[in-house]
N, CA, C and O atoms as a GROMACS GRO file, in nm:
protein
  420
    1MET      N    1   0.909  -4.710 -10.256
    1MET     CA    2   1.008  -4.608 -10.228
    1MET      C    3   1.049  -4.622 -10.080
    1MET      O    4   0.963  -4.625  -9.992
    2ASP      N    5   1.180  -4.629 -10.055
    2ASP     CA    6   1.227  -4.643  -9.917
    2ASP      C    7   1.212  -4.510  -9.842
    2ASP      O    8   1.185  -4.406  -9.901
    3ASP      N    9   1.230  -4.516  -9.710
    3ASP     CA   10   1.210  -4.398  -9.625
    3ASP      C   11   1.304  -4.283  -9.661
    3ASP      O   12   1.266  -4.166  -9.655
    4HIS      N   13   1.428  -4.316  -9.698
    4HIS     CA   14   1.526  -4.213  -9.735
    4HIS      C   15   1.479  -4.136  -9.858
    4HIS      O   16   1.481  -4.013  -9.860
    5HIS      N   17   1.437  -4.209  -9.961
    5HIS     CA   18   1.388  -4.144 -10.083
    5HIS      C   19   1.255  -4.073 -10.059
    5HIS      O   20   1.227  -3.970 -10.120
    6LEU      N   21   1.174  -4.128  -9.970
    6LEU     CA   22   1.047  -4.064  -9.936
    6LEU      C   23   1.073  -3.928  -9.869
    6LEU      O   24   1.003  -3.831  -9.896
    7ALA      N   25   1.173  -3.922  -9.781
    7ALA     CA   26   1.208  -3.795  -9.717
    7ALA      C   27   1.256  -3.694  -9.821
    7ALA      O   28   1.222  -3.577  -9.814
    8TRP      N   29   1.337  -3.741  -9.918
    8TRP     CA   30   1.383  -3.651 -10.023
    8TRP      C   31   1.268  -3.609 -10.114
    8TRP      O   32   1.269  -3.498 -10.168
    9LEU      N   33   1.169  -3.696 -10.132
    9LEU     CA   34   1.051  -3.658 -10.208
    9LEU      C   35   0.981  -3.542 -10.137
    9LEU      O   36   0.935  -3.448 -10.201
   10ALA      N   37   0.972  -3.551 -10.004
   10ALA     CA   38   0.913  -3.440  -9.927
   10ALA      C   39   0.994  -3.312  -9.948
   10ALA      O   40   0.937  -3.205  -9.968
   11LEU      N   41   1.126  -3.323  -9.944
   11LEU     CA   42   1.210  -3.206  -9.967
   11LEU      C   43   1.193  -3.150 -10.108
   11LEU      O   44   1.200  -3.030 -10.130
   12SER      N   45   1.170  -3.239 -10.203
   12SER     CA   46   1.150  -3.194 -10.342
   12SER      C   47   1.023  -3.111 -10.357
   12SER      O   48   1.011  -3.030 -10.449
   13GLU      N   49   0.930  -3.129 -10.267
   13GLU     CA   50   0.804  -3.054 -10.270
   13GLU      C   51   0.821  -2.910 -10.218
   13GLU      O   52   0.728  -2.830 -10.228
   14LEU      N   53   0.938  -2.878 -10.163
   14LEU     CA   54   0.960  -2.747 -10.101
   14LEU      C   55   1.013  -2.643 -10.199
   14LEU      O   56   1.044  -2.531 -10.158
   15ASN      N   57   1.024  -2.678 -10.326
   15ASN     CA   58   1.079  -2.585 -10.427
   15ASN      C   59   1.215  -2.532 -10.384
   15ASN      O   60   1.237  -2.411 -10.378
   16LEU      N   61   1.305  -2.623 -10.354
   16LEU     CA   62   1.440  -2.587 -10.311
   16LEU      C   63   1.518  -2.522 -10.424
   16LEU      O   64   1.500  -2.555 -10.541
   17SER      N   65   1.603  -2.429 -10.388
   17SER     CA   66   1.699  -2.377 -10.486
   17SER      C   67   1.809  -2.484 -10.502
   17SER      O   68   1.820  -2.574 -10.419
   18PHE      N   69   1.888  -2.472 -10.607
   18PHE     CA   70   1.998  -2.566 -10.624
   18PHE      C   71   2.093  -2.558 -10.504
   18PHE      O   72   2.144  -2.660 -10.457
   19LYS      N   73   2.117  -2.436 -10.455
   19LYS     CA   74   2.206  -2.419 -10.340
   19LYS      C   75   2.149  -2.489 -10.217
   19LYS      O   76   2.223  -2.558 -10.146
   20GLN      N   77   2.019  -2.472 -10.190
   20GLN     CA   78   1.958  -2.538 -10.075
   20GLN      C   79   1.967  -2.690 -10.089
   20GLN      O   80   2.003  -2.760  -9.994
   21GLY      N   81   1.935  -2.740 -10.207
   21GLY     CA   82   1.942  -2.884 -10.230
   21GLY      C   83   2.082  -2.938 -10.208
   21GLY      O   84   2.101  -3.042 -10.146
   22PHE      N   85   2.182  -2.865 -10.260
   22PHE     CA   86   2.321  -2.906 -10.245
   22PHE      C   87   2.361  -2.905 -10.097
   22PHE      O   88   2.427  -2.997 -10.050
   23GLU      N   89   2.320  -2.801 -10.024
   23GLU     CA   90   2.353  -2.795  -9.881
   23GLU      C   91   2.288  -2.910  -9.804
   23GLU      O   92   2.350  -2.967  -9.714
   24LEU      N   93   2.166  -2.945  -9.840
   24LEU     CA   94   2.099  -3.058  -9.775
   24LEU      C   95   2.166  -3.189  -9.810
   24LEU      O   96   2.182  -3.276  -9.725
   25ALA      N   97   2.208  -3.204  -9.937
   25ALA     CA   98   2.278  -3.326  -9.978
   25ALA      C   99   2.409  -3.340  -9.903
   25ALA      O  100   2.448  -3.450  -9.863
   26GLN      N  101   2.479  -3.227  -9.883
   26GLN     CA  102   2.604  -3.231  -9.807
   26GLN      C  103   2.578  -3.259  -9.659
   26GLN      O  104   2.654  -3.331  -9.595
   27LEU      N  105   2.470  -3.204  -9.606
   27LEU     CA  106   2.435  -3.224  -9.466
   27LEU      C  107   2.402  -3.371  -9.437
   27LEU      O  108   2.454  -3.430  -9.342
   28PHE      N  109   2.317  -3.428  -9.519
   28PHE     CA  110   2.268  -3.564  -9.492
   28PHE      C  111   2.354  -3.672  -9.557
   28PHE      O  112   2.360  -3.784  -9.506
   29GLY      N  113   2.420  -3.640  -9.668
   29GLY     CA  114   2.495  -3.743  -9.738
   29GLY      C  115   2.401  -3.856  -9.775
   29GLY      O  116   2.289  -3.832  -9.820
   30SER      N  117   2.444  -3.978  -9.755
   30SER     CA  118   2.358  -4.092  -9.785
   30SER      C  119   2.290  -4.144  -9.659
   30SER      O  120   2.223  -4.247  -9.662
   31GLN      N  121   2.308  -4.072  -9.546
   31GLN     CA  122   2.243  -4.115  -9.423
   31GLN      C  123   2.095  -4.076  -9.424
   31GLN      O  124   2.051  -3.998  -9.508
   32GLN      N  125   2.021  -4.130  -9.332
   32GLN     CA  126   1.878  -4.102  -9.322
   32GLN      C  127   1.852  -3.954  -9.300
   32GLN      O  128   1.914  -3.891  -9.215
   33VAL      N  129   1.761  -3.899  -9.375
   33VAL     CA  130   1.723  -3.759  -9.365
   33VAL      C  131   1.635  -3.738  -9.242
   33VAL      O  132   1.544  -3.817  -9.217
   34THR      N  133   1.663  -3.633  -9.166
   34THR     CA  134   1.583  -3.595  -9.051
   34THR      C  135   1.502  -3.471  -9.089
   34THR      O  136   1.560  -3.363  -9.108
   35LEU      N  137   1.372  -3.485  -9.100
   35LEU     CA  138   1.287  -3.375  -9.146
   35LEU      C  139   1.231  -3.290  -9.032
   35LEU      O  140   1.154  -3.197  -9.057
   36ASP      N  141   1.269  -3.320  -8.911
   36ASP     CA  142   1.220  -3.244  -8.797
   36ASP      C  143   1.322  -3.136  -8.760
   36ASP      O  144   1.431  -3.170  -8.714
   37PRO      N  145   1.288  -3.007  -8.780
   37PRO     CA  146   1.383  -2.900  -8.748
   37PRO      C  147   1.429  -2.900  -8.602
   37PRO      O  148   1.537  -2.848  -8.572
   38GLN      N  149   1.350  -2.957  -8.511
   38GLN     CA  150   1.391  -2.963  -8.370
   38GLN      C  151   1.505  -3.063  -8.350
   38GLN      O  152   1.586  -3.046  -8.259
   39HIS      N  153   1.512  -3.166  -8.435
   39HIS     CA  154   1.618  -3.266  -8.425
   39HIS      C  155   1.731  -3.241  -8.523
   39HIS      O  156   1.836  -3.305  -8.515
   40CYS      N  157   1.711  -3.149  -8.614
   40CYS     CA  158   1.814  -3.115  -8.711
   40CYS      C  159   1.814  -2.963  -8.726
   40CYS      O  160   1.749  -2.908  -8.815
   41CYS      N  161   1.887  -2.897  -8.639
   41CYS     CA  162   1.888  -2.750  -8.635
   41CYS      C  163   1.936  -2.688  -8.766
   41CYS      O  164   1.898  -2.575  -8.798
   42GLN      N  165   2.017  -2.760  -8.843
   42GLN     CA  166   2.068  -2.706  -8.969
   42GLN      C  167   1.955  -2.678  -9.068
   42GLN      O  168   1.971  -2.592  -9.155
   43LEU      N  169   1.843  -2.748  -9.057
   43LEU     CA  170   1.730  -2.721  -9.147
   43LEU      C  171   1.686  -2.576  -9.135
   43LEU      O  172   1.648  -2.513  -9.234
   44ASN      N  173   1.690  -2.522  -9.014
   44ASN     CA  174   1.648  -2.384  -8.992
   44ASN      C  175   1.739  -2.284  -9.063
   44ASN      O  176   1.694  -2.176  -9.100
   45SER      N  177   1.865  -2.320  -9.082
   45SER     CA  178   1.957  -2.229  -9.150
   45SER      C  179   1.958  -2.248  -9.301
   45SER      O  180   2.010  -2.162  -9.373
   46ILE      N  181   1.902  -2.357  -9.350
   46ILE     CA  182   1.901  -2.384  -9.495
   46ILE      C  183   1.767  -2.347  -9.557
   46ILE      O  184   1.762  -2.288  -9.665
   47LEU      N  185   1.658  -2.380  -9.489
   47LEU     CA  186   1.523  -2.357  -9.542
   47LEU      C  187   1.470  -2.223  -9.496
   47LEU      O  188   1.504  -2.176  -9.387
   48ASN      N  189   1.385  -2.160  -9.578
   48ASN     CA  190   1.321  -2.035  -9.535
   48ASN      C  191   1.194  -2.069  -9.456
   48ASN      O  192   1.155  -2.186  -9.447
   49GLN      N  193   1.133  -1.969  -9.399
   49GLN     CA  194   1.018  -1.993  -9.311
   49GLN      C  195   0.901  -2.058  -9.385
   49GLN      O  196   0.835  -2.147  -9.330
   50GLN      N  197   0.876  -2.017  -9.506
   50GLN     CA  198   0.767  -2.076  -9.584
   50GLN      C  199   0.795  -2.226  -9.607
   50GLN      O  200   0.703  -2.307  -9.597
   51GLN      N  201   0.917  -2.260  -9.638
   51GLN     CA  202   0.952  -2.401  -9.658
   51GLN      C  203   0.941  -2.479  -9.528
   51GLN      O  204   0.892  -2.593  -9.528
   52LEU      N  205   0.984  -2.421  -9.418
   52LEU     CA  206   0.972  -2.488  -9.288
   52LEU      C  207   0.825  -2.510  -9.252
   52LEU      O  208   0.790  -2.615  -9.198
   53ASN      N  209   0.740  -2.413  -9.282
   53ASN     CA  210   0.597  -2.428  -9.254
   53ASN      C  211   0.537  -2.541  -9.338
   53ASN      O  212   0.459  -2.622  -9.288
   54TYR      N  213   0.574  -2.546  -9.466
   54TYR     CA  214   0.521  -2.652  -9.552
   54TYR      C  215   0.574  -2.788  -9.509
   54TYR      O  216   0.501  -2.888  -9.513
   55LEU      N  217   0.700  -2.793  -9.467
   55LEU     CA  218   0.757  -2.919  -9.417
   55LEU      C  219   0.682  -2.966  -9.293
   55LEU      O  220   0.657  -3.085  -9.277
   56ALA      N  221   0.647  -2.873  -9.205
   56ALA     CA  222   0.568  -2.907  -9.085
   56ALA      C  223   0.432  -2.963  -9.125
   56ALA      O  224   0.382  -3.058  -9.065
   57GLN      N  225   0.374  -2.903  -9.228
   57GLN     CA  226   0.244  -2.952  -9.277
   57GLN      C  227   0.259  -3.094  -9.332
   57GLN      O  228   0.176  -3.180  -9.305
   58LEU      N  229   0.365  -3.118  -9.409
   58LEU     CA  230   0.388  -3.253  -9.463
   58LEU      C  231   0.411  -3.353  -9.351
   58LEU      O  232   0.367  -3.468  -9.359
   59ASN      N  233   0.480  -3.310  -9.245
   59ASN     CA  234   0.511  -3.399  -9.133
   59ASN      C  235   0.394  -3.419  -9.037
   59ASN      O  236   0.405  -3.497  -8.942
   60SER      N  237   0.284  -3.350  -9.060
   60SER     CA  238   0.170  -3.360  -8.968
   60SER      C  239   0.100  -3.495  -8.977
   60SER      O  240   0.019  -3.530  -8.891
   61GLN      N  241   0.130  -3.571  -9.079
   61GLN     CA  242   0.079  -3.707  -9.094
   61GLN      C  243   0.190  -3.789  -9.159
   61GLN      O  244   0.290  -3.732  -9.204
   62PRO      N  245   0.176  -3.920  -9.166
   62PRO     CA  246   0.281  -4.001  -9.228
   62PRO      C  247   0.310  -3.951  -9.371
   62PRO      O  248   0.217  -3.915  -9.444
   63LEU      N  249   0.437  -3.949  -9.409
   63LEU     CA  250   0.474  -3.897  -9.541
   63LEU      C  251   0.405  -3.970  -9.655
   63LEU      O  252   0.375  -3.910  -9.758
   64VAL      N  253   0.379  -4.097  -9.638
   64VAL     CA  254   0.310  -4.174  -9.743
   64VAL      C  255   0.172  -4.114  -9.769
   64VAL      O  256   0.125  -4.114  -9.883
   65VAL      N  257   0.109  -4.062  -9.666
   65VAL     CA  258  -0.022  -3.999  -9.680
   65VAL      C  259  -0.005  -3.858  -9.736
   65VAL      O  260  -0.074  -3.820  -9.831
   66SER      N  261   0.086  -3.780  -9.678
   66SER     CA  262   0.108  -3.641  -9.722
   66SER      C  263   0.152  -3.633  -9.867
   66SER      O  264   0.118  -3.538  -9.938
   67LEU      N  265   0.226  -3.732  -9.911
   67LEU     CA  266   0.283  -3.730 -10.046
   67LEU      C  267   0.211  -3.823 -10.142
   67LEU      O  268   0.269  -3.868 -10.241
   68ALA      N  269   0.086  -3.851 -10.113
   68ALA     CA  270   0.010  -3.945 -10.197
   68ALA      C  271   0.006  -3.900 -10.343
   68ALA      O  272   0.023  -3.983 -10.433
   69ASN      N  273  -0.016  -3.771 -10.369
   69ASN     CA  274  -0.024  -3.724 -10.508
   69ASN      C  275   0.108  -3.737 -10.583
   69ASN      O  276   0.110  -3.791 -10.693
   70PRO      N  277   0.222  -3.688 -10.526
   70PRO     CA  278   0.348  -3.707 -10.598
   70PRO      C  279   0.387  -3.854 -10.613
   70PRO      O  280   0.446  -3.892 -10.714
   71LEU      N  281   0.354  -3.937 -10.514
   71LEU     CA  282   0.382  -4.079 -10.526
   71LEU      C  283   0.300  -4.142 -10.639
   71LEU      O  284   0.350  -4.225 -10.715
   72GLN      N  285   0.175  -4.102 -10.648
   72GLN     CA  286   0.088  -4.153 -10.755
   72GLN      C  287   0.140  -4.106 -10.891
   72GLN      O  288   0.143  -4.183 -10.987
   73TRP      N  289   0.183  -3.979 -10.899
   73TRP     CA  290   0.239  -3.927 -11.023
   73TRP      C  291   0.362  -4.007 -11.064
   73TRP      O  292   0.375  -4.048 -11.180
   74ALA      N  293   0.453  -4.030 -10.969
   74ALA     CA  294   0.576  -4.104 -10.998
   74ALA      C  295   0.545  -4.245 -11.047
   74ALA      O  296   0.606  -4.294 -11.142
   75GLN      N  297   0.449  -4.309 -10.983
   75GLN     CA  298   0.413  -4.444 -11.023
   75GLN      C  299   0.349  -4.445 -11.161
   75GLN      O  300   0.382  -4.531 -11.243
   76SER      N  301   0.260  -4.352 -11.189
   76SER     CA  302   0.192  -4.351 -11.319
   76SER      C  303   0.285  -4.314 -11.433
   76SER      O  304   0.262  -4.353 -11.548
   77HIS      N  305   0.393  -4.239 -11.403
   77HIS     CA  306   0.489  -4.200 -11.507
   77HIS      C  307   0.615  -4.285 -11.505
   77HIS      O  308   0.710  -4.260 -11.579
   78LYS      N  309   0.614  -4.387 -11.418
   78LYS     CA  310   0.731  -4.474 -11.403
   78LYS      C  311   0.857  -4.392 -11.378
   78LYS      O  312   0.964  -4.421 -11.432
   79ALA      N  313   0.842  -4.289 -11.295
   79ALA     CA  314   0.952  -4.199 -11.263
   79ALA      C  315   1.020  -4.246 -11.134
   79ALA      O  316   0.958  -4.303 -11.045
   80LYS      N  317   1.149  -4.220 -11.129
   80LYS     CA  318   1.229  -4.256 -11.012
   80LYS      C  319   1.305  -4.133 -10.965
   80LYS      O  320   1.355  -4.056 -11.046
   81LEU      N  321   1.312  -4.116 -10.835
   81LEU     CA  322   1.387  -4.006 -10.776
   81LEU      C  323   1.531  -4.054 -10.755
   81LEU      O  324   1.557  -4.141 -10.672
   82LEU      N  325   1.623  -3.996 -10.830
   82LEU     CA  326   1.764  -4.031 -10.823
   82LEU      C  327   1.834  -3.925 -10.738
   82LEU      O  328   1.835  -3.807 -10.773
   83LEU      N  329   1.893  -3.968 -10.627
   83LEU     CA  330   1.955  -3.876 -10.532
   83LEU      C  331   2.103  -3.855 -10.562
   83LEU      O  332   2.167  -3.938 -10.627
   84PHE      N  333   2.157  -3.744 -10.512
   84PHE     CA  334   2.295  -3.704 -10.532
   84PHE      C  335   2.394  -3.817 -10.501
   84PHE      O  336   2.493  -3.834 -10.573
   85HIS      N  337   2.368  -3.894 -10.397
   85HIS     CA  338   2.460  -3.999 -10.355
   85HIS      C  339   2.422  -4.138 -10.408
   85HIS      O  340   2.486  -4.236 -10.371
   86ASP      N  341   2.320  -4.146 -10.492
   86ASP     CA  342   2.280  -4.276 -10.548
   86ASP      C  343   2.374  -4.318 -10.660
   86ASP      O  344   2.429  -4.234 -10.732
   87ALA      N  345   2.390  -4.448 -10.674
   87ALA     CA  346   2.461  -4.500 -10.790
   87ALA      C  347   2.380  -4.460 -10.913
   87ALA      O  348   2.257  -4.466 -10.912
   88GLY      N  349   2.449  -4.420 -11.017
   88GLY     CA  350   2.381  -4.377 -11.138
   88GLY      C  351   2.363  -4.228 -11.151
   88GLY      O  352   2.324  -4.179 -11.257
   89TYR      N  353   2.393  -4.153 -11.043
   89TYR     CA  354   2.386  -4.007 -11.052
   89TYR      C  355   2.496  -3.963 -11.148
   89TYR      O  356   2.611  -4.006 -11.135
   90PRO      N  357   2.463  -3.877 -11.245
   90PRO     CA  358   2.562  -3.839 -11.347
   90PRO      C  359   2.686  -3.771 -11.288
   90PRO      O  360   2.676  -3.667 -11.223
   91GLU      N  361   2.802  -3.830 -11.313
   91GLU     CA  362   2.930  -3.776 -11.265
   91GLU      C  363   2.952  -3.632 -11.310
   91GLU      O  364   3.004  -3.550 -11.235
   92ALA      N  365   2.911  -3.601 -11.434
   92ALA     CA  366   2.935  -3.468 -11.490
   92ALA      C  367   2.867  -3.359 -11.407
   92ALA      O  368   2.916  -3.246 -11.402
   93LEU      N  369   2.756  -3.391 -11.342
   93LEU     CA  370   2.686  -3.290 -11.261
   93LEU      C  371   2.765  -3.254 -11.136
   93LEU      O  372   2.747  -3.145 -11.081
   94ASN      N  373   2.851  -3.343 -11.090
   94ASN     CA  374   2.931  -3.313 -10.971
   94ASN      C  375   3.030  -3.201 -10.993
   94ASN      O  376   3.083  -3.146 -10.897
   95SER      N  377   3.056  -3.165 -11.119
   95SER     CA  378   3.155  -3.061 -11.148
   95SER      C  379   3.095  -2.920 -11.149
   95SER      O  380   3.170  -2.823 -11.158
   96ILE      N  381   2.964  -2.908 -11.141
   96ILE     CA  382   2.904  -2.775 -11.138
   96ILE      C  383   2.899  -2.723 -10.995
   96ILE      O  384   2.910  -2.800 -10.900
   97HIS      N  385   2.882  -2.593 -10.980
   97HIS     CA  386   2.892  -2.528 -10.849
   97HIS      C  387   2.794  -2.585 -10.746
   97HIS      O  388   2.837  -2.624 -10.637
   98HIS      N  389   2.668  -2.592 -10.776
   98HIS     CA  390   2.567  -2.649 -10.688
   98HIS      C  391   2.490  -2.756 -10.765
   98HIS      O  392   2.383  -2.727 -10.819
   99PRO      N  393   2.542  -2.877 -10.772
   99PRO     CA  394   2.472  -2.981 -10.847
   99PRO      C  395   2.336  -3.010 -10.783
   99PRO      O  396   2.320  -2.996 -10.662
  100PRO      N  397   2.239  -3.050 -10.864
  100PRO     CA  398   2.107  -3.081 -10.808
  100PRO      C  399   2.116  -3.197 -10.706
  100PRO      O  400   2.189  -3.294 -10.728
  101ALA      N  401   2.043  -3.185 -10.599
  101ALA     CA  402   2.043  -3.288 -10.495
  101ALA      C  403   1.970  -3.413 -10.540
  101ALA      O  404   1.992  -3.522 -10.488
  102PHE      N  405   1.881  -3.396 -10.638
  102PHE     CA  406   1.803  -3.509 -10.689
  102PHE      C  407   1.761  -3.480 -10.832
  102PHE      O  408   1.755  -3.365 -10.875
  103LEU      N  409   1.734  -3.586 -10.903
  103LEU     CA  410   1.684  -3.577 -11.040
  103LEU      C  411   1.566  -3.672 -11.053
  103LEU      O  412   1.562  -3.778 -10.990
  104TRP      N  413   1.472  -3.634 -11.135
  104TRP     CA  414   1.364  -3.727 -11.170
  104TRP      C  415   1.405  -3.795 -11.301
  104TRP      O  416   1.436  -3.728 -11.399
  105VAL      N  417   1.405  -3.926 -11.300
  105VAL     CA  418   1.437  -4.002 -11.421
  105VAL      C  419   1.326  -4.098 -11.451
  105VAL      O  420   1.332  -4.172 -11.549
   0.00000   0.00000   0.00000
């Protein structure tokens, strides 16, 4: 899993609402996700305090270490994290009000 998808995997662990996920997808687009609220002030306006605290906990060590369990789950289930801007994202979902920022396939 590349760093971009790994960052979105971390975001997926925050129990985002569809609106939050959509706002993050619009904020980052297909560019590299910045998970540090000090370098990306918009995170503070999108995420609630509990989510920001959990994100800080995830960032306290390399994401590969913090996300070992979800990565192992994805590998054992042959699951892939499909992002809003990835090729293969269902076009029909783009027509709903807040399309999901990611899908597990």
